[in-house]
KOLLUM-221906 format. One line per field, with one value per residue (C-alpha): x, y, z; residue number from 1. Coordinates in pm, 1 decimal, padded with zeros to 6 digits. Layout:
N
east = c(X|...) .
north = c(Y|...) .
up = c(Z|...) .
guke = c(NUM|...) .
This chain:
327
east = c(-01231.8|-00980.0|-01180.9|-01187.4|-00806.4|-00774.3|-00996.0|-00779.7|-00459.7|-00129.5|-00088.5|-00436.5|-00398.6|-00083.3|-00250.7|-00555.9|-00335.2|-00116.6|-00433.1|-00555.3|-00220.8|-00220.4|-00567.4|-00457.1|-00153.4|-00360.9|-00611.4|-00322.7|-00183.7|-00530.2|-00572.8|-00233.5|-00331.6|-00675.0|-00514.9|-00275.8|-00551.5|-00762.1|-00469.2|-00438.9|-00809.8|-00806.9|-00524.1|-00740.0|-01027.5|-00813.9|-00745.0|-01114.1|-01198.5|-00957.2|-01118.8|-01477.9|-01400.7|-01198.5|-01515.6|-01672.4|-01409.8|-01073.9|-00713.3|-00526.9|-00322.5|-00629.2|-00809.1|-00498.9|-00468.1|-00833.1|-00833.5|-00509.4|-00662.9|-00984.7|-00816.2|-00574.9|-00861.1|-01040.4|-00716.2|-00643.6|-01006.3|-01025.2|-00679.9|-00759.4|-01105.5|-00960.0|-00688.3|-00940.6|-01168.4|-00872.3|-00742.1|-01082.1|-01117.7|-00768.5|-00832.6|-01148.4|-00958.1|-00714.0|-01002.8|-01045.8|-01399.6|-01435.7|-01781.9|-01651.7|-01404.7|-01683.6|-01897.9|-01609.6|-01546.1|-01909.1|-01890.3|-01571.2|-01735.0|-02020.0|-01789.7|-01599.5|-01920.8|-02016.1|-01678.5|-01451.0|-01651.9|-01345.0|-01256.1|-01610.2|-01588.2|-01255.7|-01381.8|-01698.3|-01493.4|-01251.1|-01544.6|-01660.8|-01304.4|-01314.4|-01675.7|-01644.1|-01299.2|-01156.1|-00794.7|-00606.8|-00276.1|00006.9|-00186.5|-00013.1|-00246.5|-00249.5|-00429.0|-00487.9|-00214.8|00043.0|00136.0|00287.0|00254.0|-00034.2|00124.1|-00175.4|-00547.6|-00691.5|-01031.4|-00898.6|-00599.4|-00443.7|-00062.6|00135.3|00508.5|00646.3|00930.3|01187.9|01081.3|00866.6|00570.0|00245.7|-00043.6|-00393.6|-00702.6|-00969.5|-01217.9|-00975.2|-00932.4|-01084.8|-00940.7|-00809.6|-00672.1|-00586.5|-00324.0|-00311.9|-00666.5|-00717.8|-00478.6|-00257.7|-00155.0|00182.8|00112.5|00388.7|00422.0|00689.6|00820.7|00971.3|01088.1|00846.2|01039.8|00968.2|00692.4|00453.3|00322.3|00671.2|00723.2|00403.2|00504.0|00840.4|00674.0|00437.1|00736.8|00920.1|00608.0|00567.6|00925.7|00882.6|00571.3|00779.6|01040.1|01054.5|01070.7|00816.1|00589.1|00409.9|00305.0|00171.0|-00201.9|-00267.9|-00062.8|00099.0|-00177.2|-00079.5|-00338.2|-00205.2|-00062.9|-00175.7|-00040.7|00192.7|00438.3|00688.4|00973.3|00817.7|00520.8|00381.9|00255.7|00066.5|00060.1|00017.0|00074.4|-00178.9|-00007.9|-00066.4|-00085.3|00250.3|00424.7|00355.1|00674.7|00896.9|00743.7|00753.9|01118.8|01223.6|01010.3|01158.8|01513.1|01424.8|01260.1|01574.9|01802.0|01590.5|01539.7|01911.8|01975.7|01738.0|01780.7|01452.0|01525.3|01405.4|01430.0|01542.3|01359.5|01476.0|01345.9|01350.0|01336.7|01156.8|01169.5|00931.6|00989.0|00989.5|01297.4|01629.0|01865.3|02190.1|02499.1|02658.4|03035.6|03289.4|03037.7|02826.6|02856.2|02571.1|02525.0|02521.7|02251.2|02042.8|02078.4|01973.1|01663.0|01565.9|01600.7|01372.3|01113.5|01127.1|01068.4|00772.2|00616.8|00759.2|00885.4|01245.2|01286.3|01574.1|01474.6|01578.2|01759.8|01424.8|01322.8|01516.3|01838.3) .
north = c(-04941.7|-05129.2|-05455.9|-05401.8|-05366.6|-05696.3|-05875.1|-05767.5|-05918.1|-05771.1|-05584.3|-05438.4|-05359.9|-05154.1|-04975.1|-04886.5|-04776.9|-04565.8|-04397.7|-04327.2|-04180.5|-03968.3|-03837.6|-03766.3|-03569.2|-03389.7|-03286.8|-03161.8|-02966.1|-02818.5|-02734.3|-02550.2|-02358.9|-02270.1|-02148.4|-01929.8|-01789.7|-01725.5|-01536.1|-01316.6|-01260.4|-01145.7|-00906.3|-00760.7|-00748.9|-00542.0|-00291.6|-00280.8|-00220.0|00067.8|00212.4|00170.4|00310.4|00597.0|00723.9|00772.9|00926.1|00869.9|00906.5|00666.5|00532.3|00465.3|00286.2|00082.1|-00039.4|-00137.8|-00311.5|-00500.0|-00625.9|-00744.5|-00904.0|-01090.1|-01259.2|-01346.2|-01483.6|-01718.8|-01840.8|-01914.9|-02073.1|-02319.9|-02404.1|-02477.1|-02715.2|-02897.2|-02968.9|-03068.5|-03314.5|-03473.2|-03520.1|-03665.5|-03918.2|-04021.3|-04089.9|-04304.9|-04527.3|-04404.6|-04367.5|-03999.7|-04042.4|-04113.8|-03830.0|-03584.4|-03724.8|-03697.8|-03341.8|-03267.5|-03424.2|-03238.7|-02913.3|-02983.9|-03060.6|-02740.5|-02548.3|-02683.3|-02723.9|-02454.3|-02160.9|-01937.6|-02014.5|-01917.6|-01598.9|-01509.5|-01558.3|-01353.5|-01074.7|-01084.4|-01037.4|-00731.1|-00589.0|-00608.5|-00496.4|-00195.0|-00109.6|-00080.6|-00167.6|-00241.2|-00381.3|-00120.1|00074.3|00155.8|00042.0|-00024.7|-00347.5|-00424.0|-00178.8|-00313.1|-00100.8|-00182.1|-00200.2|-00419.2|-00684.0|-00920.3|-00910.8|-01260.8|-01392.0|-01548.3|-01337.3|-00992.3|-00962.8|-00659.5|-00597.4|-00357.2|-00111.3|-00357.4|-00623.0|-00833.9|-00992.5|-00985.3|-01213.7|-01137.8|-01363.5|-01130.9|-01243.1|-01136.7|-00780.3|-00568.0|-00225.9|-00113.0|00230.6|00302.9|00581.2|00609.1|00614.2|00887.3|01131.4|01161.6|01425.7|01482.9|01657.3|01874.4|01959.2|02227.8|02342.5|02693.6|02873.0|03075.7|03386.9|03362.6|03560.8|03295.2|03519.9|03553.6|03179.3|03115.2|03351.6|03174.8|02837.3|02955.4|03084.4|02754.4|02562.4|02783.9|02718.8|02343.8|02346.8|02508.2|02231.9|02018.6|01694.5|01757.6|02009.6|01759.3|01535.1|01823.1|01866.9|02182.7|02474.1|02438.5|02466.8|02614.6|02519.5|02756.0|02735.1|02391.1|02365.7|02503.7|02223.2|02215.9|02352.3|02481.8|02635.9|02378.9|02501.7|02247.8|02240.7|01987.2|01916.4|01731.0|01496.1|01209.2|00868.5|00728.5|01062.5|01230.1|01094.0|01215.8|01562.7|01564.9|01476.3|01737.6|02000.6|01918.3|01956.6|02295.9|02407.7|02324.4|02494.7|02807.1|02843.8|02812.2|03072.1|03340.6|03263.3|03098.0|02874.2|02510.2|02429.1|02097.2|01959.9|02148.1|02255.0|02609.6|02655.7|02969.3|03043.3|03347.0|03720.8|03728.6|03509.6|03688.1|03580.2|03407.9|03306.5|02969.3|02987.5|02714.7|02440.0|02439.1|02154.0|01926.4|02116.5|02456.1|02341.6|02218.0|02559.9|02739.1|02523.2|02581.3|02952.2|02945.4|02743.7|02977.2|03286.6|03110.5|03037.3|02691.1|02552.3|02554.4|02212.0|02001.8|01748.7|01389.6|01204.9|01096.5|01464.2|01744.9|01621.5) .
up = c(-02406.0|-02195.4|-02238.5|-02611.4|-02619.9|-02426.1|-02679.6|-02979.2|-03105.0|-03000.8|-03334.4|-03329.0|-02958.9|-03019.5|-03310.9|-03100.3|-02812.6|-03039.7|-03184.5|-02829.3|-02731.2|-03048.2|-02974.3|-02615.0|-02728.5|-02986.7|-02712.8|-02492.2|-02786.9|-02855.6|-02490.7|-02488.1|-02804.6|-02663.6|-02337.9|-02532.6|-02750.7|-02440.4|-02285.4|-02588.4|-02597.7|-02228.8|-02319.9|-02597.5|-02344.7|-02110.3|-02384.4|-02458.8|-02097.8|-02084.4|-02393.7|-02257.6|-01916.9|-02064.4|-02230.1|-01886.1|-01659.7|-01490.5|-01576.4|-01803.2|-01506.6|-01300.6|-01582.5|-01662.0|-01305.3|-01278.7|-01618.6|-01527.6|-01204.9|-01365.9|-01665.6|-01435.9|-01257.6|-01585.2|-01736.0|-01439.1|-01425.4|-01800.0|-01804.1|-01527.5|-01669.3|-02022.6|-01876.6|-01655.6|-01955.6|-02169.6|-01915.0|-01865.7|-02241.2|-02264.8|-01985.5|-02165.1|-02482.4|-02291.5|-02181.0|-01824.1|-01691.3|-01619.5|-01465.2|-01116.5|-01154.2|-01225.9|-00946.8|-00708.3|-00813.0|-00746.2|-00403.2|-00328.5|-00433.0|-00206.4|00086.6|00018.1|00020.5|00365.7|00529.7|00384.6|00492.6|00519.8|00158.5|00042.4|00255.6|00100.6|-00254.9|-00194.7|-00033.2|-00328.3|-00566.1|-00372.8|-00387.0|-00761.2|-00813.7|-00579.1|-00718.2|-00369.5|-00457.9|-00779.0|-00880.9|-00848.8|-00578.5|-00247.4|00030.7|00404.9|00488.6|00855.8|00947.5|00701.8|00403.6|00067.9|-00313.7|-00431.6|-00647.7|-00689.4|-00626.1|-00650.7|-00569.7|-00245.6|-00148.7|-00185.3|-00198.6|-00078.3|-00101.8|00158.7|00115.4|00244.2|-00002.2|00239.4|00076.7|00285.5|00187.2|00324.4|00275.3|00142.3|00405.8|00685.2|00561.8|00831.7|00728.7|00388.8|00311.7|-00049.7|-00070.0|-00447.8|-00578.0|-00848.0|-00672.7|-00367.0|-00111.2|00052.4|00393.1|00539.0|00910.6|00917.1|01257.1|01302.7|01609.6|01821.7|01741.5|01368.1|01191.5|01070.5|00790.4|00656.6|00681.0|00492.0|00216.9|00182.6|00166.9|-00108.7|-00303.0|-00268.3|-00374.4|-00683.6|-00781.7|-00740.6|-00957.3|-01231.8|-01208.9|-01524.8|-01322.2|-01042.6|-01217.3|-01451.5|-01162.8|-00941.0|-00993.4|-00781.9|-00641.2|-00299.6|-00034.2|00305.4|00563.2|00827.7|01180.1|01300.7|01656.4|01919.4|02000.0|02282.7|02076.5|01757.8|01587.9|01341.1|00997.7|00797.3|00417.7|00132.0|-00231.6|-00454.5|-00697.1|-00934.0|-00757.0|-00636.5|-00699.7|-00363.6|-00203.2|-00486.1|-00463.2|-00084.6|-00063.0|-00312.2|-00132.0|00206.1|00057.5|-00080.2|00241.1|00446.4|00195.7|00173.0|00546.7|00604.7|00337.8|00480.5|00844.4|00943.3|01237.1|01231.2|01606.0|01745.0|02057.2|02367.9|02706.8|02856.2|03235.6|03349.7|03724.7|03716.7|03729.1|04111.9|04133.4|04112.9|03841.6|03924.0|03724.0|03745.2|03711.4|03729.9|03764.2|04086.8|04331.0|04431.6|04768.0|04589.7|04353.1|04654.4|04816.0|04504.4|04470.5|04834.4|04783.2|04481.6|04668.9|04965.7|04745.3|04577.0|04914.2|04965.7|05293.1|05192.8|05352.0|05225.1|04957.3|04974.2|04700.2|04559.0|04503.1|04355.7|04488.4) .
guke = c(1|2|3|4|5|6|7|8|9|10|11|12|13|14|15|16|17|18|19|20|21|22|23|24|25|26|27|28|29|30|31|32|33|34|35|36|37|38|39|40|41|42|43|44|45|46|47|48|49|50|51|52|53|54|55|56|57|58|59|60|61|62|63|64|65|66|67|68|69|70|71|72|73|74|75|76|77|78|79|80|81|82|83|84|85|86|87|88|89|90|91|92|93|94|95|96|97|98|99|100|101|102|103|104|105|106|107|108|109|110|111|112|113|114|115|116|117|118|119|120|121|122|123|124|125|126|127|128|129|130|131|132|133|134|135|136|137|138|139|140|141|142|143|144|145|146|147|148|149|150|151|152|153|154|155|156|157|158|159|160|161|162|163|164|165|166|167|168|169|170|171|172|173|174|175|176|177|178|179|180|181|182|183|184|185|186|187|188|189|190|191|192|193|194|195|196|197|198|199|200|201|202|203|204|205|206|207|208|209|210|211|212|213|214|215|216|217|218|219|220|221|222|223|224|225|226|227|228|229|230|231|232|233|234|235|236|237|238|239|240|241|242|243|244|245|246|247|248|249|250|251|252|253|254|255|256|257|258|259|260|261|262|263|264|265|266|267|268|269|270|271|272|273|274|275|276|277|278|279|280|281|282|283|284|285|286|287|288|289|290|291|292|293|294|295|296|297|298|299|300|301|302|303|304|305|306|307|308|309|310|311|312|313|314|315|316|317|318|319|320|321|322|323|324|325|326|327) .
């Protein structure tokens, strides 16, 4: 076409060039309209996906997250494909030979296939993330030990935003561990420490009462899926008896319910006198050792003498300790 323009007169040349530019702009406008229509079509597809998956199973929130993730991938892919085709057609109308461009794109694709193995691995891993429904947009997940809200799930990368606002980007092929904290439902696990002197049966009864009150709360009640579950006495810690319990909630609502429950537990325990101990250490010298009172603040030598006396009563040598020992 460029040779044809050179063979024409200046008037005809300008006319032909104007027609080519007009067709080029028309193709760009058509490409823009096609991309916009495709975006709307994908939006309708998302609604259709929610409707189809809703007939099978799952909550509305779960279906919405999965449909949003899938439609986002489809929208980006279709959008890029339409613009690539439109630009190639526009360049052809301007008289450029698009054959070498297409051949070069094919060679580039082949080079990518052989050389960019990590890129291919990331894309394949991203496809499996979507097909297996491992993580969706608006989930809270822990990827390779880093937690945050899932903002994007792309074919190549997954994007998390942590609580402090930091954005973490993970290539899908480099994801070694993935923990989804908000798939279908969530649990908030309580580890409540009480003093050894407390009656654990009484404490459990009080906890069940607080849980029942919270479930009747107009704000927290609708997001709680099951009654408060007390798992029992879990362990004997250094300073407290640990009672483990949990609440089952809708996804992303476990932290709201857990914070309110903790507030009510502290308030109720203070009201009825159940002790929540702080870390401390009790020294027990044994029943054979005689008790003593410390008045007025003992000196260093007096403390050494007391320690030697205790050791002697317990069968020790009673030898003085150096500064590296009890001194």
